[in-house]
C-alpha positions in Angstrom: 188.6 108.3 45.4 190.1 106.4 48.4 187.6 108.2 50.7 184.7 106.8 48.6 186.1 103.3 48.8 186.6 103.6 52.6 183.1 104.9 53.0 181.7 102.1 50.8 183.6 99.5 52.8 182.4 101.0 56.1 178.8 100.9 54.9 179.2 97.3 53.8 180.6 96.3 57.1 177.9 98.2 59.0 175.1 96.6 57.0 176.7 93.1 57.1 176.8 93.2 60.8 173.6 91.3 61.8 173.4 93.0 65.2 173.5 96.4 63.7 170.9 95.5 61.0 168.6 94.1 63.7 169.0 97.3 65.7 168.2 99.4 62.7 165.1 97.3 61.9 164.0 97.4 65.6 164.3 101.2 65.7 162.4 101.5 62.4 159.7 99.2 63.7 159.4 101.1 67.0 159.1 104.4 65.1 156.4 103.0 62.9 154.5 101.6 65.9 154.7 105.1 67.6 153.4 106.6 64.4 150.6 104.1 64.2 149.6 104.7 67.8 149.7 108.5 67.2 147.5 108.2 64.2 145.1 105.8 66.1 144.8 108.4 68.9 144.2 111.1 66.4 141.5 109.0 64.7 139.8 108.4 68.1 139.8 112.2 68.7 138.4 112.8 65.2 135.7 110.2 65.8 134.7 111.9 69.1 134.5 115.3 67.4 132.4 113.8 64.6 130.1 112.0 67.2 129.6 115.3 69.1 128.9 117.2 65.8 126.4 114.6 64.8 124.7 114.8 68.2 124.6 118.6 68.0 123.1 118.2 64.5 120.4 115.9 65.8 119.7 118.3 68.7 119.4 121.2 66.2 116.9 119.2 64.1 114.8 118.5 67.2 114.8 122.1 68.2 113.8 123.1 64.6 111.0 120.5 64.7 109.8 121.9 68.0 109.8 125.5 66.6 107.8 124.2 63.6 105.3 122.4 65.9 104.8 125.6 68.0 104.3 127.7 64.8 101.8 125.1 63.5 99.9 125.2 66.9 99.9 129.0 66.9 98.5 129.0 63.4 95.8 126.5 64.3 94.8 128.6 67.4 94.6 131.8 65.2 92.4 129.9 62.8 90.1 128.7 65.6 89.9 132.3 67.0 89.0 133.6 63.5 86.3 130.9 63.1 84.9 131.7 66.6 84.8 135.4 65.7 83.0 134.6 62.5 80.5 132.4 64.3 79.9 135.2 66.9 79.3 137.7 64.2 76.8 135.3 62.5 75.1 134.7 65.8 74.7 138.5 66.4 73.4 139.0 62.9 70.9 136.2 63.3 69.8 137.6 66.7 69.2 141.0 65.2 67.2 139.5 62.3 64.8 137.6 64.6 
């Protein structure tokens, strides 16, 4: 029991000492500031990763659009070739008739 009383008195004396309390608060504040800076730096890194991913996503969309445009152009050319072949066949048929 005496040990508990001695421990309680020591803690009271430690906390009542303004210099000690100030040092404890200063240490806590410094730790919190370090933690905040660390989280801020992590947030900056996360934002950079997100920015890169967004840029890559836009790049992929542009590439997909270009592929679609190429496919559309190829289909149009095929359609024109088919139409030309049909016109040639009609021309030959008309030439044979007359």
